[in-house]
C-alpha positions in Angstrom: -16.6 -8.0 30.7 -13.8 -10.7 30.8 -10.8 -10.8 28.6 -12.2 -13.8 26.8 -15.4 -11.9 26.1 -13.3 -9.0 24.8 -11.4 -11.3 22.4 -14.6 -12.8 21.1 -16.0 -9.3 20.7 -12.9 -8.3 18.7 -13.2 -11.3 16.4 -16.9 -10.5 15.8 -16.0 -6.9 15.0 -13.4 -7.8 12.4 -15.8 -10.3 10.7 -18.5 -7.6 10.6 -16.0 -5.1 9.1 -15.0 -7.7 6.5 -18.6 -8.2 5.6 -18.9 -4.5 4.9 -15.7 -4.4 2.9 -17.1 -7.3 0.9 -19.9 -5.0 -0.4 -17.4 -2.7 -2.1 -17.2 -4.6 -5.4 -20.9 -5.0 -5.8 -21.5 -1.3 -4.9 -18.9 -0.2 -7.5 -20.5 -2.5 -10.2 -23.8 -0.6 -9.7 -22.2 2.8 -10.1 -22.4 4.6 -13.5 -19.3 4.1 -15.7 -16.9 6.9 -16.3 -15.2 7.7 -12.9 -11.6 6.6 -12.5 -10.9 4.0 -9.8 -8.2 6.3 -8.5 -10.9 8.9 -7.8 -13.1 6.3 -6.2 -10.2 5.3 -3.8 -9.3 8.9 -2.9 -12.9 10.2 -2.5 -13.9 7.3 -0.3 -11.0 8.2 2.0 -12.2 11.8 2.0 -15.8 10.8 2.9 -14.6 8.4 5.6 -12.5 11.3 7.0 -15.5 13.5 7.3 -17.4 10.7 9.0 -14.5 10.2 11.5 -14.4 14.0 12.1 -18.1 14.0 13.1 -17.5 11.1 15.6 -14.3 12.7 17.0 -15.7 16.2 17.3 -16.6 15.9 21.0 -13.1 14.8 21.9 -11.5 17.4 19.7 -13.7 20.1 21.4 -12.2 19.0 24.7 -8.7 19.2 23.3 -7.1 19.8 26.7 -8.2 16.4 27.9 -7.7 14.5 24.7 -4.4 12.6 24.3 -2.0 13.8 21.7 -1.2 11.2 19.0 2.5 10.7 18.0 2.8 12.2 14.5 5.3 9.8 13.1 3.1 6.6 13.5 0.1 8.6 12.3 1.9 9.8 9.2 3.3 6.3 8.5 -0.1 4.7 8.9 -1.7 7.3 6.6 1.0 6.7 4.0 0.2 2.9 4.3 -3.5 3.5 3.7 -2.8 5.8 0.7 -0.3 3.3 -0.6 -2.7 0.4 -0.2 -5.5 2.3 -2.1 -3.3 3.4 -5.0 -1.2 0.3 -5.4 -4.3 -1.9 -5.2 -6.1 -0.1 -8.0 -3.0 0.2 -10.1 -2.1 -3.5 -9.5 -5.6 -4.7 -10.3 -5.6 -2.6 -13.5 -2.3 -4.2 -14.6 -2.9 -7.8 -13.5 -6.7 -8.2 -13.8 -9.4 -8.1 -11.1 -9.3 -11.8 -10.2 -5.6 -12.3 -9.9 -4.9 -8.8 -8.5 -7.5 -9.2 -5.7 -6.2 -12.7 -4.8 -2.6 -11.4 -4.5 -3.4 -8.2 -2.6 -5.9 -9.7 -0.1 -4.1 -13.1 0.1 -0.6 -11.6 0.8 -1.9 -9.3 3.6 -2.1 -12.0 6.3 1.3 -13.4 5.4 2.9 -10.0 5.5 1.1 -9.3 8.9 2.4 -12.6 10.3 6.0 -11.8 9.2 5.8 -8.2 10.4 4.4 -9.2 13.8 7.1 -11.8 14.2 9.8 -9.2 13.4 8.2 -6.7 15.9 7.5 -9.1 18.8 10.4 -11.6 18.1 7.8 -14.4 18.4 6.6 -16.7 15.6 2.8 -17.2 15.5 1.5 -20.6 16.4 1.5 -23.4 13.8 -2.3 -23.5 14.0 -2.4 -19.8 13.1 -0.2 -20.3 10.1 -2.2 -23.4 9.0 -5.4 -21.5 9.2 -3.9 -18.4 7.4 -2.5 -20.4 4.5 -5.7 -22.4 4.1 -7.7 -19.2 4.1 -5.3 -17.6 1.6 -5.5 -20.6 -0.7 -9.3 -20.6 -0.4 -9.5 -16.9 -1.2 -7.3 -17.4 -4.3 -9.5 -20.2 -5.5 -12.6 -18.1 -5.0 -11.0 -15.2 -6.9 -9.8 -17.3 -9.8 -13.1 -19.0 -10.0 -12.1 -22.0 -12.2 -9.8 -20.2 -14.6 -7.4 -22.7 -16.0 -4.6 -20.2 -16.4 -3.8 -16.6 -15.5 -0.9 -14.3 -16.3 0.1 -10.9 -15.3 3.1 -8.6 -15.7 5.6 -8.5 -12.9 4.9 -4.9 -12.2 1.2 -5.7 -11.6 2.1 -8.5 -9.3 4.6 -6.3 -7.4 2.0 -3.6 -6.9 -0.6 -6.1 -5.5 2.1 -7.4 -3.1 2.8 -3.9 -2.1 -0.9 -3.3 -1.4 -0.9 -6.4 0.9 2.2 -5.2 2.7 0.8 -1.7 3.1 -2.4 -3.0 4.5 -0.6 -5.3 7.0 1.7 -2.5 8.1 -1.3 -0.2 8.6 -3.1 -2.7 10.8 0.0 -3.2 13.1 0.5 0.6 13.4 -3.1 1.2 14.0 -3.1 -1.3 16.9 -0.5 0.8 18.6 -2.4 4.0 18.0 -5.8 2.9 19.2 -4.1 1.9 22.5 -3.3 5.6 23.0 -6.5 7.4 21.9 -10.1 6.9 20.8 -10.7 4.9 17.5 -12.5 7.8 15.9 -9.7 10.3 16.6 -7.1 7.8 15.4 -8.9 7.1 12.2 -9.5 10.8 11.6 -5.8 11.5 11.8 -4.8 8.4 9.7 -7.5 8.6 7.0 -7.3 12.4 6.8 -3.6 12.0 6.1 -4.3 9.3 3.5 -6.9 11.5 1.8 -4.6 14.5 1.6 -1.9 12.2 0.0 -4.3 10.4 -2.4 -6.4 13.3 -3.8 -3.5 14.9 -5.8 -2.4 11.5 -7.1 -6.0 10.8 -8.2 -6.1 14.1 -10.1 -2.8 13.3 -11.8 -3.6 9.7 -12.7 -7.4 9.7 -12.9 -7.9 12.8 -15.1 -10.7 15.3 -14.5 -13.4 14.2 -12.0 -16.6 13.3 -13.8 -19.3 12.1 -11.4 -23.1 12.0 -11.7 -25.6 12.0 -8.8 -25.6 8.2 -8.9 -21.9 8.1 -8.7 -21.9 10.3 -5.6 -24.4 8.1 -4.0 -22.2 5.1 -4.4 -19.1 7.1 -3.2 -21.0 8.2 -0.1 -21.9 4.6 0.7 -18.3 3.4 0.1 -16.9 6.2 2.3 -19.5 6.1 5.0 -20.3 2.4 5.4 -17.7 0.3 3.6 -14.8 2.4 4.8 -15.9 4.6 7.7 -18.0 2.1 9.7 -15.9 -0.9 8.7 -12.5 0.6 9.7 -14.1 1.9 12.9 -15.1 -1.6 13.8 -11.6 -2.9 12.7 -9.9 -0.3 14.9 -12.0 -1.2 18.0 -11.2 -4.9 17.4 -7.5 -4.2 17.4 -7.7 -3.4 21.1 -8.6 -7.0 21.8 -6.9 -9.2 19.3 -3.5 -9.3 17.5 -3.0 -7.3 14.3 -2.0 -10.4 12.4 -5.1 -12.2 13.4 -7.3 -9.2 12.5 -5.7 -9.1 9.0 -6.3 -12.8 8.5 -9.9 -12.6 9.7 -10.4 -9.9 7.0 -10.3 -12.9 4.6 -14.0 -13.1 5.3 -14.4 -10.2 2.9 -14.4 -12.4 -0.3 -17.1 -14.6 1.4 -19.5 -11.6 1.4 -18.4 -10.6 -2.1 -19.0 -14.2 -3.2 -22.5 -14.2 -1.8 -23.4 -10.8 -3.3 -22.1 -11.8 -6.7 -24.5 -14.7 -6.7 -27.5 -12.9 -5.2 -27.2 -9.4 -6.7 -25.0 -9.6 -9.8 -26.3 -13.0 -10.9 -22.9 -14.7 -11.3 -22.6 -18.5 -11.5 -19.4 -19.5 -9.6 -17.5 -22.7 -10.5 -17.1 -25.7 -8.2 -13.5 -24.5 -7.6 -14.9 -21.3 -6.1 -17.2 -23.3 -3.7 -14.2 -25.4 -2.6 -12.3 -22.1 -2.0 -15.2 -20.9 0.1 -14.9 -24.0 2.3 -11.2 -23.4 2.6 -11.7 -19.8 3.7 -14.3 -20.7 6.3 -12.1 -23.6 7.7 -9.1 -21.3 7.8 -10.9 -18.7 9.7 -12.0 -21.2 12.3 -8.4 -22.3 12.8 -7.2 -18.7 13.1 -10.0 -17.9 15.6 -9.0 -21.1 17.6 -5.4 -20.1 17.6 -6.2 -16.5 18.7 -8.4 -17.6 21.6 -5.7 -20.1 22.7 -3.1 -17.4 22.8 -5.3 -15.1 24.7 -6.1 -17.9 27.2 -2.4 -18.6 27.7 -1.8 -14.9 28.3 -4.4 -14.8 31.0 -3.0 -17.9 32.7 0.5 -16.5 32.6 -0.7 -13.2 34.1 -2.7 -14.9 36.8 0.4 -17.0 37.7 2.6 -14.0 37.8 0.2 -12.1 40.1 -0.2 -15.2 42.3 3.6 -15.5 42.7 4.1 -11.9 43.8 4.5 -11.4 47.6 1.9 -9.3 49.3 2.8 -5.6 49.7 
């Protein structure tokens, strides 16, 4: 398979992962009331960790041949996943679902672009930034859905911005980790760490766990499909595309949520939300174009470098 095919495959994997993430809100709306969102966040990490453990079991069984992951990046990535879950739920609770989601998801690509610039000392292409900002603006329009005014405490806004930063940092750290070991093993280490950190916090902030059979069914879906399968796809994709592009392509998540809100929940979006949908789709196309161009330039530079080397 060519490098171009790998890039296209990586883009498709992120878009599919985003579609699975987009089912989270609808799935939670179908769950019986009563369970704290902190427990939802922590337990879905635990279920996802069990899923990754099953996938990674063969490699762990052959421990002698399996590469050992560096513990510092794993711990930091796990802390980022835990911080994203906790700060997102707390921020949404303080600032409201619409505004909180718009800030958390919308700030992620911008944080990723800035972090990648700092790490690589190279500013992303103007087309990438144009697509990212257009997608962020479109996502905000979809989330606000025609509201004339919104307000939120600074603490809620800060928590949602922290969630976006934590998610972006996780993506860039995970890109380094999946280059050293299998995606299932990496995710087991990262999400296992995040679950261990999140469960005590859920117990402290979410009160006693009260879950019915219907609640557990939703939690299993969220952990197995919307988290486990989705992040496995996301991790595989990071082997082929940049972390910043992967985070921006995750803006496809509200597109899925938008469609499910109409088809399943029966919501009636405003004209502003449809304009936002168009903005997200246009922004994603620009980001994909920028990523494919960067990958093509990298292949040409590598071919030129190899061609200029004298024969051994």
